[in-house]
BAROKE-210337 format. One record per residue (C-alpha): x negated, z, y negated. Coordinates in steps of 0.001 Angstrom, whole numbers, padded with zeros to 6 digits, always signed. Each point is the difference from the previous one (the first is absolute). Example, Ala and Ser with C-alpha at 12.3 -4.5 7.8 and 13.67 -1.06 7.14 Angstrom:
REM BAROKE-210337
-012300+007800+004500;-001370-000660-003440;
REM end
This chain:
REM BAROKE-210337
-066575+121748+031932;-000500-001580+003401;+000193-003485-001518;-002697+000899-002536;-002262+001373+002746;+000486-003188+002009;-000925-002188-002972;-003132+002077-000647;-000981-000271+003662;+000392-003784+000029;-001861-000312-003306;-002936+002056+001265;-000340-002067+003176;+000239-003259-001933;-002704+001237-002379;-002303+000817+002925;+000674-003409+001523;-001059-001708-003256;-003316+001835+000232;-000455-001260+003565;+000325+003462+001573;+003380+000325+001790;+000149+003798+000033;+003334+001762+000546;+001602+001293-003176;-000765+003672+000602;-003798-000470-000186;-000132-001165-003655;+002821+002433-000838;-001945+002940+001433;-003244-001078-001691;+001703-000366-003368;+001790+003348+000339;-003259+001788+000924;-001860-001560-002928;+002818+000826-002415;+000151+003633+001152;-003764+000427-000378;+000122-001526-003483;+002732+002409-001066;-002038+002948+001293;-003155-001234-001768;+001881-000446-003293;+001601+003448+000238;-003446+001538+000589;-001049-001518-003365;+002963+001091-002128;-002433+000944-002761;-001558-003447-000050;+000639-002181-003114;+003329-001812+000405;-001555-003412-000642;-002366+000418+002948;+002822+001286+002203;+002127-003044-000852;-002941-002321+000632;-000690+001565+003401;+003705-000194+000933;+000200-003675-000990;-003076-000838+002070;+001295+001861+003069;+003613-001175-000146;-000665-003472-001408;+000269-001740+003396;+003345+001729+000640;+001355-001202-003356;-001117-003565+000746;+001629+000057+003449;+003263+001442-001376;+000194-002679-002681;-001131-003047+001983;+000288+000868+003685;-003682-000881+000508;-002786+002386+000893;-003354-000126-001724;-002906-000943+002210;-001228+003263+001561;-003475-000347-001513;+001590-000265-003469;+001997+003142+000680;-003174+001752+001168;-001801-000921-003226;+002895+001401-002065;+000026+003224+002039;-003776+000355-000340;+000329-000364-003778;+002768+002635-000044;-002158+002420+002015;-002912-000501-002420;+002319+000837-002918;+001297+003117+001752;-003486+001198+000956;-000923+000208-003692;+001965+003244+000103;-001074+001752+003233;+002212+002639+001608;-000463+002266+003030;+001114-001389+003373;+000533-003417-001540;+002587-002301+001612;-000912-003107-001998;-002882-001210+002247;+002356-000133+003004;+001697-002935-001715;-003136-001962+000917;+000584+000732+003711;+003455-001598-000053;-001127-002955-002134;-003000-000788+002220;+002146+000336+003129;+002426-002590-001425;-002869-002405-000698;-001434+000423+003515;+003442-000519+001560;+000657-003261-001839;-003343-001650-000792;-003077-001397+001676;-002654+002477+001246;-002413-000940-002795;+002581+000804-002672;+000787+003269+001789;-003697+000973-000015;-000317-000733-003721;+003099+002115-000696;-001431+002804+002152;-003302-000084-001891;+001841+000201-003334;+002259+002762+001271;-002968+002100+001177;-002073-000651-003137;+002604+001479-002367;+000233+003532+001492;-003728+000104+000791;-000881-001024-003580;+002477+002543-001434;-001513+002685+002217;-003508-000801-001161;+001145+000329-003627;+001603+003366+000735;+003593-001212-000589;+001219+000290+003606;-000530+002748+002537;-000098-000932+003691;-000867-003646-000617;-001238-000576+003601;+003418+001010+001339;+001708-002616-002155;-002554-002642+001096;+000753+000794+003638;+003705-000340-000797;-000633-003499-001376;-001849-000967+003185;+002877+001323+002101;+002390-002113-002065;-002105-003098+000726;+000035+000802+003712;+003786+000448+000044;+000538-003232-001927;-002257-002077+002269;+001632+001463+003117;+003454-000779-001350;-001000-003575-000863;-001385-000717+003466;+003045+001574+001573;+002401-002210-001952;-002095-003064+000862;+000089+000912+003695;+003753+000546-000232;+000487-003410-001651;-002115-001663+002714;+002013+001716+002723;+003285-001106-001571;-001270-003576-000197;-001104+000140+003629;+003365+001353+001118;+001836-002672-001977;-002156-002662+001654;+000664+001487+003425;+003741+000021-000681;-000096-003632-001099;-001988-000982+003088;+002353+001925+002280;+003031-001633-001630;-001607-003446+000371;-000816+000646+003668;+003570+001159+000616;+001441-003082-001701;-002282-002220+002066;+001033+001765+003195;+003683-000354-000815;-000567-003652-000962;-001605-000657+003389;+002870+001731+001776;+002584-002044-001894;-002004-003219+000485;-000182+000552+003745;+003686+000814+000300;+001203-002819-002269;-002402-002606+001381;+000950+000556+003628;+003723+000517-000519;+000361-002945-002379;-001817-002303+002397;+002253+000990+002894;+003104-000207-002189;-000905-003520-001148;-000422-001093+003603;+003483+001269+000832;+001485-001655-003089;-001754-003263+000901;+001367+000287+003539;+003505+000562-001332;-000247-003032-002304;-001328-002133+002843;+002813+001172+002297;+002612-000949-002588;-001519-003313-001050;-001057-001290+003401;+002244+001542+002618;+002863+001373-002031;-000335+003177+002040;+001727+002576-002170;-000500+002870+002450;-003759-000525+000161;-000192-000215-003804;+001968+003231-000378;-002289+001755+002489;-003088-001176-001866;+001390+001052-003383;+001076+003362+001409;-003506+000608+001297;-001462-001067-003360;+002299+002452-001773;-001011+002805+002350;-003695-000622-000530;+000497-000180-003769;+001814+003324-000040;-002707+001555+002159;-002642-001317-002390;+001825+001488-002976;+000097+003361+001787;-003743-000185+000661;-000701-000921-003633;+002103+002882-001327;-001772+002376+002384;-003430-001246-001061;+000780+000200-003720;+001668+003355+000566;-003358+001418+001028;-001084-000041-003649;+001992+003041-001284;-001505+003172+001451;+003314+001849-000226;+001909-002560+002101;-001592-000065+003443;+000958-002746+002404;+002451+001043+002699;-000761-002918+002346;-003275-000514+001853;-002234-002905-000910;-000642-002642+002675;-002603+000601+002696;-001464-001861+002977;+003081+000586+002146;+001973-002256-002348;-002314-002978+000502;+002286-000914+002904;+002945-000241-002411;-002181-002014-002391;-000831-002477+002755;+003660-000277+001018;+001047-000817-003588;-002681-002682-000246;+001008-001403+003380;+003653+000036-001042;-000903-002121-003012;-001249-002766+002245;-003726+000790+000312;-001075+000517+003641;-001982+003222+000083;-001535+001691+003029;-000771+003708-000203;-002478+001918+002153;-000741+003699-000205;-002295+002359+001883;-001055+003587-000550;+001683+003154-001297;+001824-000440-003313;+000041+003782-000399;-003741-000082-000719;+000662-001792-003314;+000842+002185-003002;+002691-000913-002542;-002381-001289-002696;-001885-002301+002348;+003253-001091+001639;+001565-000977-003328;-003101-001957-001028;-000124-001967+003258;+003742-000648-000156;-000316-001449-003512;-002915-002180+001116;+002089-001346+002882;+002962-000522-002339;-002051-001947-002540;-001720-002022+002725;+003317-001120+001489;+001321-000788-003485;-003080-002169-000597;+000674-001868+003237;+003557-000749-001110;-001187-001209-003429;-003191-001856+000870;+000471-001121+003592;+003674-000838+000561;+000747-001241+003477;-002992+001740+001588;+000051+002526+002819;-001456+003453-000472;-001159+003044+001908;-000471+003630-000987;-002317+002266+001951;-000369+003755-000430;-002629+001704+002138;-000947+003686-000221;-002947+001616+001772;-001743+003327-000375;-001743-000771-003269;+001617-003005-001674;+003233-001870-000480;-000063-003807-000233;+002767-002118-001474;-000195-003769+000423;+002482-002543-001361;-000535-003644+000999;+001853-003218-000572;-000488-003633+000807;-001099-002193-002895;+002439-002702-001126;-000929-003356+001475;-001387-002515-002463;-000780+002471-002812;-002114+003144-000250;+001495+003387-000715;-000080+000465-003805;-001178+003564+000451;-003404-001341+000964;-000510-001286-003560;+002200+002204-002155;-000070+003693+000672;+003103+001112-001858;+001406+003426-000659;+000961+000339+003664;-003528-000067+001394;-001243+002039-002955;+002579+002678+000738;-000997-000010+003681;-003655+000472-000995;+000912+002951-002237;+001996+001671+002752;-002801-000553+002508;-002449+001605-002437;+002270+003031-000339;-000047+000385+003779;-003772-000375+000215;+000644-002999+002239;-001940-003145+000782;+001972-003073-001072;-000598-003570+001127;+002127-002916-001139;-000279-003708+000596;+000345-002687+002659;-000854+001041+003556;-000506-003612+001016;+001480-003373-000829;+003501+001094+000983;+000473+003627-000990;-000177+002234-003053;-000431+003762+000500;-000073+003263-001885;-001689+002830+001869;-000257+003608-001180;-001997+002639+001862;+000461+003516-001342;-001527+003280+001195;+002392+002663+001157;-001801+002481-002257;+000087-001238-003620;-003480+000361-001562;-000380+001800-003314;-001667-002970-001678;-000176-003615+001000;-000930-003248-001730;+002664-002668-000560;+000138-002520+002843;-000979-003596-000442;+001979-002767+001603;-001950-002267+002307;+000903-002759+002467;+001175+001364+003304;-001875-001234+003022;+001813+000620+003285;+000706-001825+003170;+002783-002505+000005;+003208+001653+001214;
REM end
């Protein structure tokens, strides 16, 4: 029994979908049941009516149900309304007291209004009102105005239901779009996190591996090579931990148990870069406690990507990292000397690194400047407010103009 009910439910919803009106199954089921019950009552009231007319009226009323049972397709609602109107005209040839037959028009017109354009609904309403009014004028129906009002109420219910289902469909589409956009933003955020972690750690690891190879090939210093490879292994493992933690943020039911990096760990970042053979000077002023976790993570990732860019694009250069906090802003500056004899490739090709930095700066509501300071230095400077604004335009990179250090 349950399996049969499930098949009927699915069939009803599929039939509504074919008509372009994705109503839940219980709406057409209720409408059909109400119409069928009224038809039975109207036929019983006319038990003395000639059998041929009774059969004709029953065929007209239940014809759409027979078609749906046989083919699984519903008639267009206006076709069903025409058949019901014809059945009511046949039944009204034999008037009875307190007639139920005209109420069939209320259900039929409501179905048309709930599934068709407003113009079609108005035509159906006019037809539905004309039948009881005309029968009343000919003396075949008492209380014709009441039946006409019932038809108008059916139109109102049908139009309301149609607009409600359209609003519901629009809301579902909007929510689906919002979910897709949120998922895309989350994937982009995780991609930036992984890019920052992998880019920096891989650059430092390659420097250590290169140092180990150089120590073995040139000096034959096994101890120095082992130290370099050990450090490369440690950084690689740390990077894998960071990647797992970043990706682990995706499932909502598996919260991270380790804190994400903040500004206090920039010192460790500088030490790793320095240990890989890049001279880096670090200067800090101000209270780190004034920086919240979100802003701290963003600035840390900017510093991480900036140092990774130095390792990739300006090998052999010296660098400096400055972090200065005052009452209203925090300023992060990462500088490096340009390689002698060739310009820094970042000046011509802004890759994913600088693009990721720009995105993070925009999220912080920060002012970002990138480019050569002078003929000898390249710099990335980020100035972020301590209070993150509600809305802010994306920053635009522009050449940095500062005094020569």
